[in-house]
C-alpha positions as CSV (number, residue, x, y, z in Angstrom):
1,M,-24.2,31.5,-13.8
2,N,-22.5,34.8,-13.7
3,A,-18.9,35.5,-14.7
4,R,-17.7,35.6,-11.1
5,Q,-19.0,32.0,-10.6
6,F,-17.6,30.8,-14.0
7,I,-14.0,31.8,-13.4
8,P,-13.3,29.4,-10.5
9,L,-15.1,26.6,-12.2
10,F,-13.0,27.1,-15.4
11,S,-9.8,27.2,-13.3
12,L,-10.8,23.9,-11.7
13,L,-11.4,22.4,-15.1
14,I,-8.0,23.5,-16.3
15,V,-6.3,22.1,-13.2
16,T,-8.2,18.8,-13.6
17,L,-7.2,18.4,-17.3
18,A,-3.6,19.2,-16.5
19,A,-3.5,16.6,-13.7
20,A,-5.0,14.0,-16.1
21,Q,-2.1,14.5,-18.5
22,E,0.6,14.4,-15.8
23,K,2.5,11.3,-14.7
24,R,1.9,11.2,-11.0
25,L,3.6,8.3,-9.1
26,I,3.2,7.1,-5.6
27,L,6.4,5.2,-5.2
28,H,5.6,3.1,-2.2
29,A,7.7,1.0,0.2
30,D,5.7,-1.9,1.7
31,D,5.9,-4.0,4.9
32,L,7.5,-1.6,7.3
33,G,7.7,-3.1,10.8
34,N,8.2,-6.7,9.8
35,A,11.9,-6.5,10.3
36,H,14.7,-4.2,11.4
37,A,16.2,-4.7,7.9
38,T,13.0,-3.4,6.3
39,N,12.9,-0.4,8.7
40,V,16.5,0.6,8.1
41,A,16.0,0.6,4.3
42,A,12.6,2.4,4.4
43,I,13.8,5.1,6.7
44,Q,16.8,5.9,4.4
45,M,14.5,6.0,1.4
46,L,11.9,8.2,3.0
47,D,14.5,10.6,4.3
48,S,16.2,10.9,0.9
49,G,13.0,11.1,-1.1
50,A,13.8,7.9,-2.9
51,V,10.2,6.8,-2.1
52,S,7.2,9.1,-1.6
53,S,5.1,6.8,0.6
54,A,5.2,3.7,2.8
55,S,3.0,1.6,5.0
56,I,3.3,-0.1,8.4
57,M,2.3,-3.7,9.5
58,M,1.0,-3.2,13.0
59,P,1.1,-6.8,14.2
60,C,4.8,-7.2,13.4
61,P,7.8,-7.5,15.8
62,W,9.6,-4.3,14.7
63,V,6.6,-1.9,14.7
64,A,7.9,0.0,17.8
65,E,11.0,1.1,15.9
66,I,9.1,2.4,12.9
67,A,6.5,4.0,15.2
68,D,9.3,6.0,16.8
69,Y,10.4,7.3,13.4
70,A,6.7,8.1,12.5
71,R,6.3,10.2,15.7
72,K,9.4,12.2,14.9
73,H,8.5,12.6,11.3
74,P,4.7,13.4,11.1
75,E,5.3,15.0,7.7
76,K,6.1,11.6,6.1
77,D,3.5,9.8,4.1
78,L,3.0,6.7,6.2
79,G,-0.1,4.5,6.0
80,L,-1.3,1.3,7.6
81,H,-0.6,-1.9,5.8
82,L,-3.7,-3.6,7.3
83,T,-2.5,-7.1,8.0
84,L,-4.5,-10.3,8.3
85,T,-1.9,-12.9,7.3
86,S,1.4,-14.1,8.6
87,E,3.0,-15.9,5.6
88,W,6.6,-16.6,6.5
89,K,8.1,-19.6,8.2
90,T,10.7,-18.3,10.7
91,V,9.0,-15.0,11.8
92,R,5.3,-14.9,12.4
93,W,2.8,-12.8,14.3
94,G,-0.7,-13.0,15.7
95,P,-3.7,-10.7,15.8
96,V,-3.5,-7.4,17.6
97,A,-7.0,-7.9,18.9
98,G,-6.1,-11.1,20.8
99,R,-6.7,-14.7,19.7
100,E,-9.8,-15.1,21.8
101,R,-11.6,-12.2,20.1
102,V,-10.9,-13.3,16.5
103,P,-10.7,-17.1,16.4
104,G,-11.3,-17.1,12.6
105,L,-8.0,-15.3,12.2
106,V,-5.9,-17.8,14.1
107,D,-4.3,-20.9,12.6
108,A,-3.4,-24.1,14.4
109,E,-0.1,-22.6,15.6
110,G,-1.8,-19.5,17.1
111,Y,-0.7,-17.0,14.4
112,L,-2.6,-15.2,11.7
113,P,-3.2,-17.5,8.7
114,K,-0.5,-18.0,6.1
115,S,-2.5,-17.0,3.1
116,E,-5.3,-14.7,2.1
117,L,-7.4,-17.7,0.9
118,M,-7.2,-19.2,4.4
119,V,-8.5,-16.0,5.8
120,A,-11.3,-15.8,3.3
121,M,-12.4,-19.3,4.0
122,K,-12.7,-18.9,7.8
123,A,-12.8,-15.3,9.1
124,T,-16.1,-13.4,9.4
125,P,-16.4,-9.7,8.4
126,Q,-17.0,-9.0,12.1
127,E,-13.7,-10.6,13.0
128,I,-12.0,-8.6,10.2
129,E,-13.4,-5.4,11.5
130,T,-12.4,-6.2,15.1
131,E,-8.8,-6.9,14.1
132,L,-8.5,-3.9,11.9
133,R,-9.9,-1.6,14.5
134,A,-7.3,-3.0,17.0
135,Q,-4.5,-2.3,14.5
136,I,-5.7,1.2,13.9
137,A,-6.1,1.8,17.7
138,L,-2.5,0.6,18.3
139,A,-1.2,2.9,15.6
140,Q,-3.0,5.8,17.2
141,K,-1.7,4.8,20.7
142,L,1.9,4.7,19.3
143,G,1.4,8.2,17.8
144,I,1.4,7.2,14.1
145,K,-0.3,9.9,12.0
146,F,-1.4,7.5,9.2
147,T,-2.2,9.0,5.8
148,H,-4.0,6.0,4.2
149,F,-5.0,2.4,4.5
150,D,-3.8,-0.4,2.2
151,T,-4.1,-4.2,2.4
152,H,-1.3,-6.8,2.9
153,M,-1.4,-9.5,0.3
154,G,-4.7,-8.0,-1.0
155,T,-6.7,-9.8,1.6
156,L,-9.4,-7.1,1.9
157,Y,-10.1,-7.7,-1.8
158,T,-10.9,-11.4,-1.5
159,R,-14.5,-10.9,-0.4
160,L,-17.1,-8.1,-0.9
161,D,-17.9,-8.0,2.8
162,Y,-14.2,-7.6,3.6
163,F,-13.9,-4.7,1.2
164,Q,-17.0,-3.0,2.7
165,V,-15.3,-3.1,6.1
166,F,-12.2,-1.6,4.4
167,E,-14.4,1.2,2.8
168,K,-16.2,1.8,6.1
169,L,-13.0,2.3,8.1
170,G,-11.5,4.6,5.5
171,K,-14.5,6.9,5.7
172,E,-14.7,6.7,9.5
173,F,-11.0,7.6,10.0
174,G,-11.0,10.1,7.1
175,V,-8.2,8.5,5.0
176,P,-8.0,7.1,1.5
177,I,-8.1,3.3,1.0
178,L,-6.2,1.5,-1.7
179,R,-8.7,1.8,-4.6
180,V,-8.0,1.3,-8.3
181,K,-9.9,2.5,-11.4
182,P,-12.2,-0.4,-12.4
183,S,-10.4,-1.0,-15.7
184,D,-10.6,-4.3,-17.6
185,A,-7.2,-5.4,-16.1
186,A,-8.4,-4.7,-12.6
187,K,-11.7,-6.6,-13.2
188,K,-9.8,-9.5,-14.6
189,R,-7.6,-9.7,-11.5
190,L,-10.7,-9.9,-9.4
191,A,-12.6,-12.2,-11.6
192,S,-12.9,-14.8,-8.8
193,V,-14.9,-12.2,-6.8
194,P,-17.6,-11.2,-9.2
195,D,-19.9,-9.5,-6.6
196,L,-16.9,-7.3,-5.5
197,V,-16.2,-6.4,-9.2
198,K,-19.9,-5.4,-9.6
199,Y,-20.0,-3.4,-6.4
200,V,-16.8,-1.5,-7.1
201,D,-17.9,-0.8,-10.7
202,E,-21.4,0.4,-9.8
203,N,-20.2,2.5,-6.9
204,D,-17.2,4.2,-8.6
205,A,-19.0,7.4,-9.2
206,R,-20.3,7.5,-5.6
207,F,-16.8,6.9,-4.3
208,G,-15.6,9.9,-6.3
209,R,-18.5,12.1,-5.0
210,E,-17.6,11.1,-1.5
211,G,-14.0,12.2,-2.0
212,L,-12.5,8.7,-2.0
213,P,-9.5,9.0,-4.4
214,R,-8.5,6.2,-6.7
215,L,-5.5,5.1,-8.7
216,D,-5.5,4.8,-12.4
217,L,-3.0,2.0,-12.2
218,L,-1.5,-0.2,-9.5
219,L,2.0,-1.8,-10.2
220,E,2.5,-4.5,-7.6
221,S,5.3,-6.5,-9.2
222,A,7.0,-4.5,-11.9
223,A,10.1,-6.6,-11.6
224,A,8.5,-10.0,-11.0
225,G,10.3,-13.0,-12.5
226,T,13.7,-11.3,-12.9
227,K,16.7,-13.4,-11.9
228,T,19.6,-11.0,-11.4
229,F,20.0,-7.6,-9.9
230,E,20.7,-6.0,-13.3
231,D,17.6,-7.6,-14.8
232,R,15.6,-6.3,-11.9
233,K,16.9,-2.8,-12.3
234,A,16.3,-2.9,-16.1
235,A,12.7,-4.0,-15.5
236,Y,12.0,-1.2,-13.1
237,W,13.6,1.4,-15.4
238,K,11.6,0.1,-18.4
239,T,8.4,0.4,-16.4
240,L,9.2,4.0,-15.3
241,R,10.1,5.1,-18.8
242,E,6.8,3.7,-20.1
243,L,4.6,5.0,-17.2
244,P,1.3,6.4,-18.6
245,A,-0.2,9.7,-17.6
246,G,-2.5,9.6,-14.6
247,Q,-2.1,8.5,-11.0
248,T,-0.1,5.3,-10.5
249,M,1.1,3.5,-7.4
250,M,4.3,1.3,-7.7
251,I,4.9,-1.0,-4.8
252,V,8.4,-1.9,-3.9
253,H,9.7,-4.1,-1.0
254,P,13.0,-2.6,0.2
255,A,15.2,-4.1,2.9
256,S,18.8,-3.9,3.8
257,M,20.7,-7.2,3.4
258,S,21.4,-8.9,6.8
259,P,21.4,-12.3,8.4
260,E,18.0,-11.4,9.8
261,L,16.6,-10.8,6.4
262,Q,18.1,-13.9,4.9
263,A,16.7,-16.1,7.7
264,M,13.3,-14.5,7.4
265,T,12.5,-14.8,3.7
266,G,13.6,-16.3,0.5
267,S,13.1,-12.9,-1.2
268,A,16.0,-11.3,0.6
269,N,18.0,-10.6,-2.6
270,D,15.0,-9.1,-4.3
271,R,14.2,-6.9,-1.3
272,D,17.9,-5.7,-1.0
273,G,17.8,-5.2,-4.7
274,D,14.7,-2.9,-4.4
275,F,16.6,-0.9,-1.7
276,R,19.7,-0.5,-3.8
277,I,17.9,0.2,-7.1
278,F,15.7,3.0,-5.8
279,M,18.5,4.6,-3.7
280,D,20.6,4.8,-6.9
281,P,20.9,8.3,-8.3
282,A,20.6,6.8,-11.7
283,T,17.1,5.6,-11.0
284,R,16.1,9.0,-9.7
285,Q,17.4,10.4,-13.0
286,V,15.2,8.0,-15.0
287,I,12.2,9.2,-13.0
288,K,13.1,12.8,-13.7
289,D,13.9,12.2,-17.4
290,S,10.5,10.4,-17.8
291,G,8.6,13.4,-16.6
292,I,7.3,11.7,-13.5
293,R,6.2,13.6,-10.4
294,L,6.4,11.7,-7.2
295,I,3.5,12.2,-4.9
296,G,2.1,10.8,-1.6
297,W,-1.3,9.9,-0.5
298,R,-1.9,13.4,0.9
299,D,-1.5,14.7,-2.7
300,A,-3.7,11.9,-4.1
301,R,-6.5,13.1,-1.9
């Protein structure tokens, strides 16, 4: 290797080491499209920079509204929250592909199943792929320039063959999928799917060679179990202040309080809390003071 070849390699090493020491956070708003209340909150947060990423549930009733926003704001980091369940009582949705094409993804009431376990027990990987392709095609038809794929309720991590569909579609459409470093904590969470743990572990280096980025840490419920708004805010602030170096994704579920939201879910207060907490300038100051850089999935790539 001559000196001219060495310099760019050395520069790349320096950049890589610097990135490893940096606190990089994808602050991510989930469940866009499921309600007007969710869209209202997420749009304000995206426009203000309170969150750096979000994802859209394509089978849901308010997807047209958020698709209109996505068309007008192609610079925003908006992914697809690939959806195979319909978990709530008063607002539900069915498969985009049509009930006849994916019978394993339809419950007795004609909707997507209420839990990821129900999906895993009944749906074939072929049905999973058919439905996900239909969701992706709808997003393209509506003009959504999606930046990544993630998975509603973790359904695509309940079986190895589901994850392989997930991986396949990410590669085909040239976007990252939600993937986490195979740490001890991640393996423990997936202990009920040992063949998936083995596959992800053994293929981690290959994923990296293929340019499939991964998170060092996924925080799905940093404020779980809190009872009051102040406790919820304190839990988030503690997590932010203690965030380790590396690439982390924190998922929040913001929505603006409304009769619609209250009728839809028992988590209305928590969702409204997420909206108010992360729109609060004091939270942004905590992020700044903690040395955190907000990034999106385009940066993660």
